[in-house]
ZATI-140425 format. One line per 3 residues: number of its first residue (from 0); for each residue x, y, z of N, C-alpha, C. Coordinates in Angstrom, 3 decimals. Example, Ala and Ser with C-alpha at 12.3 -4.5 7.8 and 13.67 -1.06 7.14 Angstrom:
2
0 = 13.190:-5.690:7.800:12.300:-4.500:7.800:13.200:-3.300:7.800; 12.850:-2.250:7.080:13.670:-1.060:7.140:12.900:0.030:7.870
END
This chain:
233
0 = 69.825:57.355:38.634:70.271:58.717:38.349:69.721:59.698:39.373; 68.384:59.561:39.610:67.752:60.431:40.597:68.369:60.238:41.975; 68.668:58.977:42.257:69.275:58.657:43.561:70.624:59.335:43.719
3 = 71.393:59.341:42.645:72.718:59.965:42.669:72.600:61.464:42.893; 71.610:62.075:42.230:71.396:63.527:42.389:71.023:63.851:43.830; 70.138:63.018:44.389:69.716:63.225:45.782:70.911:63.134:46.721
6 = 71.762:62.159:46.489:72.949:61.976:47.342:73.870:63.185:47.238; 74.051:63.675:45.997:74.917:64.835:45.776:74.351:66.079:46.465; 73.032:66.287:46.323:72.379:67.461:46.929:72.469:67.405:48.448
9 = 72.159:66.236:49.001:72.221:66.078:50.465:73.651:66.295:50.970; 74.605:65.744:50.235:76.012:65.911:50.611:76.420:67.381:50.558; 75.948:68.069:49.503:76.273:69.498:49.360:75.674:70.305:50.501
12 = 74.436:69.969:50.845:73.778:70.668:51.966:74.545:70.410:53.270; 74.956:69.161:53.444:75.725:68.812:54.649:77.030:69.587:54.723; 77.717:69.659:53.564:78.976:70.414:53.516:78.749:71.895:53.793
15 = 77.646:72.434:53.235:77.332:73.850:53.435:77.078:74.154:54.906; 76.272:73.325:55.565:75.994:73.533:56.985:77.243:73.346:57.839; 78.076:72.383:57.441:79.336:72.172:58.159:80.233:73.401:58.076
18 = 80.267:73.997:56.861:81.077:75.205:56.656:80.544:76.370:57.481; 79.205:76.493:57.508:78.586:77.578:58.299:78.875:77.416:59.787; 78.814:76.188:60.278:79.114:75.935:61.693:80.568:76.269:61.998
21 = 81.473:75.890:61.072:82.897:76.190:61.260:83.137:77.694:61.306; 82.509:78.418:60.354:82.690:79.866:60.299:82.130:80.552:61.543; 80.997:80.058:62.031:80.395:80.631:63.239:81.305:80.411:64.442
24 = 81.878:79.224:64.542:82.780:78.913:65.656:84.072:79.711:65.557; 84.576:79.886:64.321:85.805:80.654:64.118:85.583:82.134:64.394; 84.360:82.610:64.138:84.052:84.020:64.350:83.863:84.378:65.810
27 = 83.560:83.412:66.658:83.361:83.663:68.092:84.248:82.741:68.932; 85.552:82.760:68.677:86.407:81.797:69.369:86.603:82.100:70.846; 86.718:83.389:71.175:87.083:83.744:72.543:85.934:83.563:73.524
30 = 84.696:83.673:73.031:83.574:83.548:73.953:83.571:82.188:74.634; 83.756:81.154:73.836:83.734:79.816:74.411:85.004:79.524:75.191; 86.143:79.935:74.631:87.418:79.587:75.250:87.674:80.360:76.536
33 = 87.120:81.568:76.636:87.444:82.414:77.770:86.502:82.287:78.953; 85.442:81.504:78.796:84.500:81.357:79.913:85.199:80.783:81.136; 85.942:79.712:80.926:86.634:79.061:82.043:87.673:79.998:82.661
36 = 88.423:80.729:81.805:89.440:81.648:82.311:88.800:82.812:83.062; 87.694:83.323:82.527:86.981:84.418:83.203:86.526:83.991:84.585; 85.995:82.789:84.681:85.515:82.288:85.975:86.671:82.131:86.963
39 = 87.819:81.662:86.462:88.990:81.489:87.338:89.490:82.844:87.844; 89.520:83.833:86.952:89.964:85.173:87.342:88.981:85.782:88.339; 87.697:85.607:88.070:86.665:86.162:88.953:86.776:85.589:90.367
42 = 87.104:84.304:90.460:87.267:83.666:91.778:88.477:84.228:92.525; 89.473:84.682:91.772:90.678:85.229:92.401:90.506:86.688:92.816; 89.466:87.339:92.317:89.188:88.731:92.678:88.400:88.786:93.985
45 = 88.384:89.928:94.671:87.782:89.987:96.011:86.266:89.905:96.039; 85.597:90.224:94.921:84.137:90.135:94.909:83.434:91.298:95.596; 84.156:92.382:95.850:83.553:93.529:96.537:82.768:94.433:95.586
48 = 83.028:94.310:94.278:82.338:95.116:93.261:82.433:96.610:93.562; 83.634:97.054:93.964:83.825:98.464:94.353:83.943:99.386:93.148; 84.250:98.837:91.985:84.385:99.588:90.725:85.617:100.480:90.674
51 = 86.546:100.322:91.602:87.765:101.139:91.592:88.642:100.844:90.380; 88.493:99.664:89.805:89.267:99.282:88.616:88.755:99.966:87.356; 87.562:100.562:87.447:86.972:101.228:86.290:85.853:100.434:85.642
54 = 85.555:99.240:86.182:84.482:98.416:85.649:83.391:98.239:86.702; 82.179:97.928:86.256:81.031:97.988:87.158:81.079:96.960:88.292; 81.722:95.822:88.053:81.845:94.819:89.105:83.028:93.902:88.795
57 = 83.310:92.992:89.705:84.476:92.117:89.562:84.356:91.192:88.349; 83.139:90.742:88.051:82.975:89.833:86.916:83.252:90.553:85.601; 82.782:91.788:85.483:83.060:92.573:84.264:84.561:92.800:84.114
60 = 85.226:93.045:85.219:86.682:93.216:85.236:87.369:91.926:84.806; 86.869:90.793:85.302:87.435:89.486:84.951:87.273:89.193:83.464; 86.145:89.576:82.891:85.917:89.359:81.463:86.952:90.111:80.613
63 = 87.235:91.342:81.003:88.210:92.148:80.273:89.611:91.566:80.434; 89.948:91.165:81.648:91.280:90.605:81.917:91.498:89.275:81.205; 90.433:88.529:80.991:90.563:87.248:80.284:91.071:87.471:78.863
66 = 90.689:88.591:78.264:91.132:88.921:76.906:92.428:89.709:76.878; 92.698:90.451:77.962:93.890:91.305:78.001:94.482:91.303:79.417; 95.186:90.239:79.800:95.718:90.131:81.162:96.649:91.282:81.562
69 = 97.392:91.843:80.604:98.352:92.907:80.910:97.673:94.182:81.399; 96.382:94.288:81.135:95.643:95.486:81.556:95.694:95.684:83.064; 95.855:94.604:83.808:95.821:94.713:85.262:96.968:95.553:85.809
72 = 98.070:95.654:85.078:99.191:96.473:85.548:98.918:97.967:85.369; 97.955:98.313:84.499:97.553:99.705:84.330:96.319:100.038:85.163; 95.454:99.042:85.331:94.242:99.223:86.137:94.174:98.096:87.166
75 = 95.025:98.170:88.186:95.108:97.069:89.146:93.939:97.027:90.121; 93.739:95.870:90.694:92.790:95.727:91.806:93.588:95.934:93.087; 93.401:97.084:93.719:94.217:97.434:94.888:93.967:96.504:96.068
78 = 92.770:95.942:96.160:92.457:95.033:97.274:93.271:93.754:97.145; 93.370:93.229:95.932:94.164:92.019:95.695:95.624:92.251:96.056; 96.143:93.432:95.733:97.564:93.725:95.941:97.954:93.809:97.414
81 = 96.968:93.836:98.308:97.276:93.941:99.735:97.806:92.625:100.321; 97.579:91.524:99.626:97.939:90.212:100.173:98.743:89.390:99.168; 99.918:88.880:99.565:100.708:88.019:98.676:99.934:86.785:98.209
84 = 99.060:86.284:99.076:98.286:85.084:98.741:97.302:85.380:97.598; 96.589:86.508:97.677:95.639:86.849:96.617:96.361:87.232:95.335; 97.517:87.850:95.464:98.331:88.176:94.281:98.730:86.893:93.561
87 = 99.161:85.897:94.334:99.586:84.623:93.758:98.446:83.922:93.031; 97.252:83.949:93.626:96.090:83.314:92.993:95.723:84.000:91.682; 95.772:85.332:91.693:95.410:86.062:90.487:96.471:85.893:89.399
90 = 97.738:85.847:89.784:98.806:85.606:88.808:98.617:84.253:88.126; 98.233:83.263:88.907:98.010:81.918:88.361:96.839:81.929:87.372; 95.770:82.644:87.733:94.589:82.701:86.861:94.881:83.470:85.576
93 = 95.698:84.529:85.684:96.011:85.355:84.518:97.136:84.793:83.664; 98.041:84.061:84.304:99.196:83.530:83.588:100.302:84.545:83.382; 100.328:85.598:84.218:101.380:86.620:84.135:101.820:87.016:85.538
96 = 102.939:87.737:85.621:103.385:88.288:86.897:102.826:89.701:87.052; 102.386:90.034:88.265:101.772:91.331:88.519:102.781:92.336:89.049; 102.533:93.598:88.730:103.262:94.696:89.351:102.616:94.927:90.709
99 = 103.304:94.551:91.780:102.694:94.569:93.116:103.016:95.845:93.892; 103.334:96.920:93.173:103.555:98.201:93.844:102.225:98.706:94.386; 102.062:98.698:95.697:100.817:99.164:96.282:100.766:100.688:96.264
102 = 99.559:101.210:96.204:99.363:102.647:96.087:98.610:103.188:97.299; 98.679:104.500:97.457:97.896:105.201:98.471:97.450:106.515:97.843; 96.427:107.121:98.419:95.969:108.417:97.947:96.703:109.522:98.688
105 = 97.082:110.561:97.970:97.667:111.743:98.598:96.869:112.965:98.141; 96.807:113.980:99.001:96.027:115.182:98.709:96.958:116.370:98.582; 96.938:117.017:97.440:97.849:118.126:97.160:97.301:119.454:97.673
108 = 97.138:119.559:98.968:96.707:120.826:99.568:97.130:120.843:101.029; 97.789:121.943:101.414:98.235:122.073:102.801:97.260:122.808:103.693; 96.210:123.376:103.099:95.161:124.001:103.902:95.473:125.387:104.415
111 = 96.417:126.092:103.805:96.776:127.412:104.320:96.039:128.548:103.608; 95.166:128.209:102.667:94.441:129.247:101.932:93.198:129.674:102.704; 93.033:130.966:102.895:91.918:131.470:103.700:90.622:131.515:102.893
114 = 89.513:131.485:103.630:88.188:131.614:103.024:87.922:133.083:102.712; 87.443:133.360:101.500:87.220:134.763:101.113:85.738:135.121:100.990; 84.861:134.109:100.982:83.428:134.411:101.079:82.696:133.183:101.600
117 = 81.507:133.413:102.133:80.723:132.331:102.726:79.957:131.571:101.642; 79.930:130.281:101.796:79.204:129.426:100.861:78.053:128.760:101.611; 76.825:128.914:101.105:75.648:128.354:101.767:74.859:127.427:100.850
120 = 75.525:126.910:99.825:74.843:126.032:98.877:74.871:124.576:99.309; 74.699:123.690:98.345:74.726:122.244:98.592:76.075:121.862:99.182; 76.057:121.004:100.196:77.313:120.592:100.824:78.017:119.576:99.925
123 = 78.644:120.095:98.901:79.349:119.275:97.913:80.460:120.102:97.301; 81.658:119.547:97.276:82.793:120.247:96.666:82.542:120.534:95.199; 81.904:119.592:94.521:81.661:119.775:93.094:80.708:120.937:92.842
126 = 79.692:121.068:93.700:78.750:122.180:93.557:79.433:123.502:93.883; 80.218:123.533:94.961:80.892:124.762:95.380:81.938:125.197:94.359; 82.619:124.218:93.743:83.674:124.532:92.782:83.121:125.200:91.525
129 = 81.846:124.977:91.237:81.235:125.597:90.060:81.043:127.098:90.242; 81.063:127.552:91.504:80.905:128.977:91.785:82.284:129.616:91.949; 82.806:130.170:90.899:84.089:130.878:90.936:85.227:130.013:91.464
132 = 85.198:128.725:91.174:86.239:127.772:91.618:86.350:127.691:93.134; 85.231:127.788:93.806:85.244:127.641:95.263:85.303:128.967:95.991; 85.439:128.895:97.304:85.326:130.086:98.147:86.605:130.405:98.916
135 = 87.715:129.845:98.472:88.986:130.129:99.140:89.875:130.985:98.243; 90.849:131.630:98.859:91.699:132.543:98.096:92.452:131.817:96.991; 92.875:130.586:97.269:93.480:129.767:96.219:92.370:129.046:95.456
138 = 92.277:129.222:94.143:91.201:128.574:93.378:91.352:127.061:93.265; 92.496:126.521:93.717:92.724:125.075:93.663:92.686:124.434:95.050; 92.319:125.196:96.056:92.364:124.692:97.436:91.298:123.635:97.688
141 = 91.593:122.758:98.642:90.603:121.779:99.094:89.461:122.531:99.766; 88.231:122.211:99.368:87.060:122.903:99.908:86.502:122.235:101.158; 86.906:121.013:101.394:86.572:120.353:102.649:85.118:120.007:102.866
144 = 84.367:119.802:101.797:82.950:119.482:101.952:82.663:117.984:101.884; 83.701:117.190:101.635:83.588:115.754:101.868:83.102:114.863:100.748; 83.160:115.298:99.487:82.791:114.384:98.400:83.668:113.132:98.427
147 = 84.944:113.317:98.726:85.893:112.200:98.761:85.597:111.260:99.929; 85.102:111.814:101.034:84.775:110.979:102.199:83.678:109.986:101.840; 82.658:110.489:101.140:81.545:109.620:100.739:81.990:108.531:99.774
150 = 83.044:108.798:99.012:83.512:107.830:98.003:84.404:106.746:98.592; 84.969:106.978:99.780:85.960:106.049:100.346:85.305:104.897:101.091; 85.459:103.666:100.611:84.834:102.512:101.283:85.568:102.093:102.549
153 = 86.791:102.607:102.751:87.596:102.213:103.907:87.476:103.197:105.070; 86.773:104.297:104.877:86.686:105.311:105.930:88.039:105.928:106.227; 88.866:106.063:105.177:90.245:106.528:105.355:90.395:108.036:105.216
156 = 89.318:108.743:104.884:89.400:110.188:104.671:88.533:110.908:105.695; 89.051:111.980:106.218:88.292:112.813:107.148:88.645:114.272:106.890; 87.905:115.184:107.511:88.184:116.606:107.391:88.904:117.069:108.655
159 = 90.087:117.638:108.474:90.880:118.107:109.613:90.189:119.305:110.264; 89.989:119.240:111.568:89.284:120.310:112.281:90.027:121.631:112.218; 91.366:121.582:112.242:92.131:122.824:112.318:92.207:123.584:110.994
162 = 92.203:122.848:109.866:92.361:123.522:108.570:91.173:123.351:107.642; 90.273:122.461:107.991:89.088:122.278:107.165:89.345:121.669:105.812; 90.369:120.822:105.711:90.671:120.145:104.448:90.665:118.630:104.659
165 = 90.555:117.911:103.569:90.559:116.453:103.640:91.959:115.935:103.943; 92.021:114.926:104.799:93.294:114.273:105.135:93.109:112.760:105.033; 94.202:112.076:104.744:94.175:110.623:104.552:94.738:109.905:105.775
168 = 94.038:108.877:106.211:94.569:107.963:107.229:95.260:106.830:106.470; 96.592:106.837:106.463:97.339:105.883:105.643:97.279:104.456:106.177; 96.860:104.306:107.419:96.676:102.964:107.964:95.436:102.302:107.369
171 = 94.475:103.120:106.975:93.217:102.589:106.436:93.179:102.590:104.908; 93.874:103.543:104.284:93.818:103.679:102.820:94.420:102.444:102.140; 93.671:101.848:101.222:94.186:100.681:100.485:94.481:101.002:99.021
174 = 94.425:102.308:98.682:94.792:102.702:97.328:93.797:102.327:96.257; 92.519:102.213:96.613:91.518:101.820:95.616:91.321:102.898:94.548; 91.558:104.159:94.903:91.489:105.240:93.924:90.106:105.805:93.666
177 = 89.094:105.352:94.394:87.741:105.857:94.162:87.617:107.348:94.468; 88.456:107.844:95.363:88.392:109.256:95.741:88.957:110.179:94.661; 89.814:109.662:93.792:90.528:110.507:92.829:89.559:111.262:91.927
180 = 88.617:110.550:91.329:87.678:111.187:90.408:86.623:112.018:91.116; 86.454:111.785:92.414:85.441:112.528:93.162:85.886:113.935:93.528; 87.188:114.185:93.514:87.693:115.496:93.915:87.475:116.517:92.802
183 = 86.607:117.482:93.065:86.295:118.497:92.057:87.483:119.410:91.770; 88.421:119.484:92.697:89.590:120.343:92.530:90.801:119.594:91.965; 90.623:118.324:91.675:91.711:117.486:91.134:92.944:117.495:92.031
186 = 92.716:117.366:93.314:93.807:117.417:94.287:94.339:116.044:94.679; 93.585:115.004:94.402:93.949:113.679:94.908:94.642:112.860:93.824; 95.700:112.187:94.223:96.500:111.383:93.296:96.884:110.078:93.984
189 = 96.970:109.005:93.203:97.499:107.747:93.725:99.015:107.761:93.581; 99.707:107.406:94.653:101.168:107.401:94.649:101.651:106.110:95.286; 102.903:105.695:95.004:103.440:104.497:95.654:103.339:104.591:97.174
192 = 102.909:103.509:97.801:102.708:103.505:99.250:103.996:103.746:100.029; 105.138:103.531:99.386:106.424:103.724:100.062:106.849:105.188:100.099; 106.176:106.045:99.331:106.542:107.452:99.316:106.271:108.082:100.673
195 = 107.216:108.854:101.182:107.138:109.379:102.538:106.698:110.841:102.623; 106.350:111.458:101.493:105.987:112.870:101.512:104.660:113.122:100.816; 103.905:114.069:101.364:102.700:114.570:100.700:103.037:115.923:100.101
198 = 102.882:116.094:98.804:103.146:117.376:98.174:101.913:118.263:98.316; 102.113:119.422:98.902:101.004:120.194:99.439:100.432:121.261:98.529; 100.781:121.275:97.280:100.294:122.342:96.405:99.881:121.787:95.046
201 = 98.797:122.335:94.513:98.324:121.912:93.201:98.091:123.106:92.285; 98.700:124.244:92.623:98.503:125.465:91.842:99.312:125.365:90.559; 98.650:125.081:89.446:99.358:124.822:88.196:99.484:126.001:87.255
204 = 98.797:127.096:87.544:98.828:128.239:86.640:100.188:128.933:86.652; 100.617:129.425:85.508:101.883:130.157:85.424:101.747:131.545:86.049; 100.528:132.104:86.002:100.284:133.424:86.564:99.118:133.356:87.542
207 = 99.046:134.365:88.414:97.929:134.423:89.348:96.614:134.624:88.608; 95.564:134.001:89.110:94.232:134.227:88.584:93.707:135.506:89.223; 93.090:136.358:88.426:92.597:137.643:88.920:91.677:137.454:90.123
210 = 91.975:138.172:91.192:91.162:138.099:92.395:91.522:136.956:93.317; 92.485:136.142:92.929:92.927:135.006:93.752:94.422:135.100:93.998; 94.895:134.395:95.003:96.318:134.410:95.320:96.812:133.011:95.646
213 = 98.094:132.809:95.421:98.709:131.553:95.820:98.910:131.535:97.334; 98.875:130.330:97.908:99.155:130.206:99.339:100.668:130.147:99.548; 101.081:130.004:100.797:102.510:129.996:101.119:103.236:128.827:100.459
216 = 102.568:127.695:100.285:103.216:126.530:99.675:103.513:126.784:98.200; 102.559:127.425:97.498:102.767:127.743:96.087:103.862:128.787:95.919; 103.889:129.785:96.802:104.925:130.812:96.738:106.307:130.188:96.927
219 = 106.389:129.224:97.829:107.662:128.549:98.068:108.083:127.746:96.833; 107.096:127.153:96.173:107.387:126.389:94.955:107.975:127.297:93.872; 107.389:128.499:93.725:107.848:129.440:92.707:109.258:129.931:93.020
222 = 109.513:130.218:94.291:110.806:130.807:94.666:111.952:129.796:94.666; 111.645:128.534:94.987:112.702:127.531:95.103:112.736:126.544:93.948; 111.608:126.413:93.239:111.561:125.452:92.137:111.341:124.030:92.609
225 = 111.092:123.861:93.912:110.819:122.530:94.446:109.456:122.544:95.127; 108.742:121.452:95.006:107.412:121.396:95.588:107.490:121.185:97.090; 106.779:122.004:97.887:106.773:121.824:99.321:106.127:120.507:99.700
228 = 106.582:119.906:100.764:106.039:118.602:101.138:105.982:118.475:102.648; 105.100:117.580:103.074:104.979:117.244:104.484:105.336:115.771:104.625; 106.256:115.479:105.485:106.674:114.101:105.707:105.707:113.433:106.682
231 = 105.387:112.171:106.398:104.513:111.425:107.305:105.146:110.076:107.613; 104.662:109.453:108.631:105.225:108.153:109.037:104.485:107.031:108.342
END
């Protein structure tokens, strides 16, 4: 009798532990299953850890993509998109087709707004913008102090000597987007690389801001209803 009780108790304990192991495995299914997929995706990524995708490094990006492959079409790796070979490798690792529309950065300022007072503070657009929205007549004008230059890993941004605003070298720009968030004036946007025009105005207010004026590009926008643009090759 005692032997039977012991067998029943041991069996019950075994069943209980088996159930706990099953529940633990069922509760963490993706961790084990996605390790191999994460590693495959990480190998297909460039390994530059530029953080342009919004994640701290390529491995963190790979971990997210392993759970949600479609995310890459909203937050693409611009470096991968530069090469059909790397696109193919990443598609294989993800198991989906990628949107391979390459992007470039464009700057919505033509540089025609004059300086209305001298700025002698920290050489940073973000710092200057905190003082009355900068020192140019247009409160949305590019301040030309180079925050975006420091953010660009490709050296694709420079300050034009004639107008003192940031300009993009489209031969170097790979559309990583790191410059977009660095612009204190919100002038930089990612656009399809096939687009042939830079829209030169970012003045969004319906009315003039007191003490400030629109530049010639904004005035043209108001009078014609079309945004002024500069064509580039």
